[in-house]
C-alpha positions as CSV (number, residue, x, y, z in Angstrom):
1,X,9.7,-19.4,-4.8
2,X,6.6,-21.0,-6.4
3,X,5.3,-21.9,-2.9
4,X,5.8,-18.3,-1.9
5,X,3.8,-17.0,-4.8
6,X,0.9,-19.4,-4.1
7,X,1.0,-18.6,-0.4
8,X,1.0,-14.9,-0.9
9,X,-1.7,-15.0,-3.6
10,X,-3.9,-17.3,-1.5
11,X,-3.7,-15.1,1.5
12,X,-4.3,-12.0,-0.6
13,X,-7.4,-13.4,-2.3
14,X,-8.8,-14.7,1.1
15,X,-8.4,-11.3,2.8
16,X,-9.6,-9.5,-0.3
17,X,-12.8,-11.5,-0.6
18,X,-13.4,-11.4,3.1
19,X,-13.1,-7.6,3.3
20,X,-15.1,-7.2,0.1
21,X,-18.0,-9.1,1.7
22,X,-17.6,-7.0,5.0
23,X,-17.6,-3.7,3.3
24,X,-20.7,-4.7,1.2
25,X,-22.5,-5.6,4.5
26,X,-21.2,-2.8,6.6
27,X,-20.3,0.2,4.2
28,X,-18.8,3.3,5.8
29,X,-19.7,5.7,3.0
30,X,-22.0,6.0,0.1
31,X,-20.4,5.5,-3.4
32,X,-19.8,8.3,-5.8
33,X,-19.2,6.1,-8.9
34,X,-20.6,2.7,-9.9
35,X,-18.5,-0.3,-9.0
36,X,-18.1,-1.9,-12.4
37,X,-16.0,0.7,-14.2
38,X,-13.8,1.4,-11.2
39,X,-13.2,-2.3,-10.5
40,X,-12.3,-3.1,-14.1
41,X,-9.8,-0.2,-14.1
42,X,-8.3,-1.0,-10.7
43,X,-8.2,-4.7,-11.4
44,X,-6.6,-4.1,-14.8
45,X,-3.9,-1.9,-13.2
46,X,-3.2,-4.7,-10.7
47,X,-2.9,-7.3,-13.5
48,X,-0.6,-5.0,-15.5
49,X,1.6,-4.4,-12.5
50,X,1.8,-8.1,-11.6
51,X,2.6,-9.3,-15.1
52,X,5.1,-6.4,-15.5
53,X,7.0,-7.4,-12.3
54,X,7.0,-11.0,-13.3
55,X,8.5,-10.1,-16.7
56,X,11.2,-8.0,-15.0
57,X,11.9,-10.9,-12.6
58,X,12.6,-13.1,-15.6
59,X,15.1,-10.7,-17.0
60,X,16.8,-9.6,-13.7
61,X,16.6,-11.7,-10.4
62,X,15.5,-8.7,-8.3
63,X,12.3,-9.8,-6.6
64,X,12.5,-8.9,-2.9
65,X,12.5,-12.5,-1.7
66,X,15.1,-13.4,-4.3
67,X,17.1,-10.4,-3.1
68,X,16.9,-11.7,0.5
69,X,18.1,-15.1,-0.6
70,X,21.0,-13.6,-2.6
71,X,22.0,-11.4,0.3
72,X,22.0,-14.4,2.7
73,X,24.1,-16.5,0.3
74,X,26.7,-13.7,-0.3
75,X,26.7,-12.4,3.3
76,X,25.4,-9.0,2.3
77,X,23.5,-6.8,4.7
78,X,23.6,-5.9,8.4
79,X,22.0,-9.0,9.7
80,X,24.6,-11.2,8.0
81,X,27.3,-9.5,10.2
82,X,25.5,-9.9,13.5
83,X,24.3,-13.1,15.2
84,X,20.9,-12.5,16.8
85,X,17.9,-14.7,17.4
86,X,15.9,-15.4,14.2
87,X,12.6,-14.1,15.6
88,X,14.2,-10.9,16.8
89,X,15.7,-10.5,13.3
90,X,12.3,-11.0,11.7
91,X,10.6,-8.6,14.1
92,X,13.2,-5.8,13.5
93,X,13.2,-6.5,9.7
94,X,9.4,-6.0,9.5
95,X,9.5,-2.8,11.5
96,X,12.4,-1.3,9.4
97,X,10.8,-2.3,6.1
98,X,7.5,-0.8,7.2
99,X,9.3,2.5,7.9
100,X,10.9,2.4,4.5
101,X,7.5,2.0,2.9
102,X,6.2,4.9,5.0
103,X,9.1,7.1,4.0
104,X,8.8,6.2,0.3
105,X,5.1,7.1,0.5
106,X,5.9,10.5,2.2
107,X,8.5,11.3,-0.5
108,X,6.0,10.6,-3.3
109,X,3.9,13.4,-1.9
110,X,6.8,15.8,-1.8
111,X,8.6,15.4,-5.1
112,X,6.4,16.6,-8.0
113,X,7.7,14.0,-10.5
114,X,6.8,11.1,-8.1
115,X,3.6,12.7,-7.2
116,X,2.5,12.8,-10.8
117,X,2.6,8.9,-10.7
118,X,1.3,8.5,-7.2
119,X,-1.7,10.6,-7.9
120,X,-3.1,7.7,-10.0
121,X,-3.8,6.1,-6.6
122,X,-5.4,9.2,-5.2
123,X,-7.6,9.8,-8.3
124,X,-10.0,7.0,-7.2
125,X,-13.2,8.9,-6.3
126,X,-14.4,6.1,-4.0
127,X,-12.4,4.0,-1.7
128,X,-12.7,0.2,-1.3
129,X,-10.6,-2.9,-1.3
130,X,-9.8,-2.4,-5.1
131,X,-8.2,1.0,-4.3
132,X,-5.4,-1.0,-2.6
133,X,-4.2,-2.3,-6.0
134,X,-4.7,0.9,-7.9
135,X,-1.1,2.1,-8.6
136,X,0.6,3.2,-11.8
137,X,3.1,0.5,-13.1
138,X,6.0,2.9,-12.8
139,X,5.3,3.5,-9.1
140,X,5.0,-0.3,-8.5
141,X,8.4,-0.8,-10.3
142,X,10.0,2.0,-8.3
143,X,8.6,0.6,-5.0
144,X,10.0,-2.8,-5.8
145,X,13.5,-1.3,-6.5
146,X,13.3,0.5,-3.2
147,X,12.4,-2.7,-1.3
148,X,15.2,-4.6,-3.0
149,X,17.7,-1.9,-2.0
150,X,16.4,-2.0,1.7
151,X,16.7,-5.8,1.6
152,X,20.3,-5.7,0.5
153,X,21.2,-3.2,3.2
154,X,19.5,-5.2,5.9
155,X,20.2,-8.7,4.8
156,X,17.1,-10.1,6.5
157,X,15.9,-13.8,6.5
158,X,13.9,-14.8,3.4
159,X,11.0,-15.7,5.7
160,X,11.0,-12.1,7.2
161,X,10.6,-10.6,3.7
162,X,7.8,-13.0,2.8
163,X,6.0,-12.3,6.1
164,X,6.4,-8.6,5.6
165,X,5.0,-8.7,2.1
166,X,2.0,-10.7,3.4
167,X,1.4,-8.2,6.2
168,X,1.8,-5.2,3.8
169,X,-0.7,-6.6,1.3
170,X,-3.2,-7.6,4.0
171,X,-3.1,-4.2,5.8
172,X,-3.3,-2.3,2.5
173,X,-6.5,-4.1,1.6
174,X,-7.8,-3.6,5.1
175,X,-7.1,0.2,5.4
176,X,-8.6,0.9,2.0
177,X,-11.8,-0.9,2.6
178,X,-15.1,1.0,2.8
179,X,-15.8,-0.7,6.1
180,X,-17.6,0.7,9.0
181,X,-15.8,-0.2,12.3
182,X,-17.3,0.9,15.6
183,X,-15.4,4.0,16.9
184,X,-14.3,2.3,20.1
185,X,-12.7,-0.6,18.2
186,X,-11.1,1.8,15.7
187,X,-9.6,3.8,18.5
188,X,-7.8,0.7,19.9
189,X,-6.7,-0.6,16.5
190,X,-5.2,2.7,15.6
191,X,-2.7,2.4,18.5
192,X,-0.9,-0.1,16.3
193,X,-2.4,-0.4,12.9
194,X,-3.7,2.0,10.2
195,X,-7.5,1.6,10.1
196,X,-9.8,2.5,7.2
197,X,-11.0,5.7,8.8
198,X,-7.5,6.7,9.5
199,X,-6.2,6.1,5.9
200,X,-9.3,7.5,4.2
201,X,-8.3,10.9,5.6
202,X,-5.1,10.6,3.5
203,X,-7.3,10.3,0.4
204,X,-9.2,13.5,1.1
205,X,-9.4,16.2,-1.6
206,X,-8.1,18.7,0.9
207,X,-4.3,19.0,0.5
208,X,-3.7,19.5,4.3
209,X,-5.5,16.2,4.9
210,X,-4.0,14.1,2.2
211,X,-0.6,15.1,3.4
212,X,-1.2,13.2,6.6
213,X,-1.5,9.5,7.6
214,X,1.0,8.1,5.2
215,X,1.2,4.7,7.0
216,X,0.2,1.5,5.3
217,X,0.6,-1.0,8.1
218,X,1.8,0.5,11.4
219,X,0.4,3.8,12.6
220,X,3.3,4.7,14.8
221,X,5.3,6.5,12.1
222,X,2.7,9.2,11.6
223,X,2.6,9.9,15.3
224,X,6.4,10.0,15.6
225,X,6.8,12.3,12.6
226,X,3.8,14.5,13.4
227,X,1.9,13.7,10.3
228,X,-1.0,12.0,12.1
229,X,-4.6,13.3,11.8
230,X,-7.3,11.9,13.9
231,X,-10.5,13.1,12.0
232,X,-11.2,14.9,8.7
233,X,-12.6,18.5,8.9
234,X,-16.1,17.7,7.7
235,X,-16.3,14.2,9.2
236,X,-15.9,10.8,7.5
237,X,-19.3,10.8,5.8
238,X,-19.0,14.3,4.2
239,X,-15.4,14.2,3.3
240,X,-14.7,14.1,-0.4
241,X,-12.3,11.5,-1.7
242,X,-10.0,11.9,-4.7
243,X,-8.5,14.9,-6.5
244,X,-10.2,18.3,-6.5
245,X,-10.0,18.8,-10.3
246,X,-11.3,15.5,-11.5
247,X,-14.5,14.0,-12.9
248,X,-15.5,10.5,-13.8
249,X,-12.3,9.8,-15.9
250,X,-10.5,7.8,-13.1
251,X,-12.8,4.9,-13.8
252,X,-11.2,4.6,-17.3
253,X,-8.0,2.6,-17.8
254,X,-6.4,4.5,-20.6
255,X,-7.0,7.9,-18.9
256,X,-5.5,6.5,-15.7
257,X,-2.4,5.1,-17.3
258,X,-1.7,8.4,-19.0
259,X,-2.6,10.6,-16.0
260,X,1.1,11.2,-15.0
261,X,1.7,12.8,-18.3
262,X,-1.2,15.3,-18.1
263,X,-0.9,18.8,-16.8
């Protein structure tokens, strides 16, 4: 598991720094707030979430990859009852787990209690690679529990779970980046993946826009379930990101952590 942590962290940092440089060189939108305050808050949330999950993992062996190993050893989950080619199992596992994340995301917008925590992510008034790690610790913990449950139901290979986590992290960084991608390329990428322009619509202040484009990795689920939106009403440059009632407080860590408990 130590190698898994090093591998995931290394890939995460590589993609994060690459996209950070690209969005600096080719920004899609002008910033509303200064980088420093936002980055400190978003980075602090990521650190709190990472340390929190590691602490939980010490107390209960419920990391997603550990769950996959445990399911394999004990013969738990659908894939442990059927003999199929490993790469088919990996492919199907990634598809199903991505749908689980899509459905979880959709639910957080529909249940007020869950939305109160998820809106911490939406409160960011700018979008860039750091927005991808801006989540309340409770939501991160809940997300991990949901992934663990899905892993025990499926019983996928450990490698499938590791690969899925890498893909999920990489695509989340990518689709939150403030990156200008030529429209012709964006159009092709959207056939399979969630692009920055596509996901940015989900962060619009307009409720009818931020209740669309729930995907993190694959774009197909929004098309299948009729939650796909191609363009924002006012265009990408004029669209306002964040929540319609907020001010500069989202750049403050304490305010952000206590946001779910505010009216």
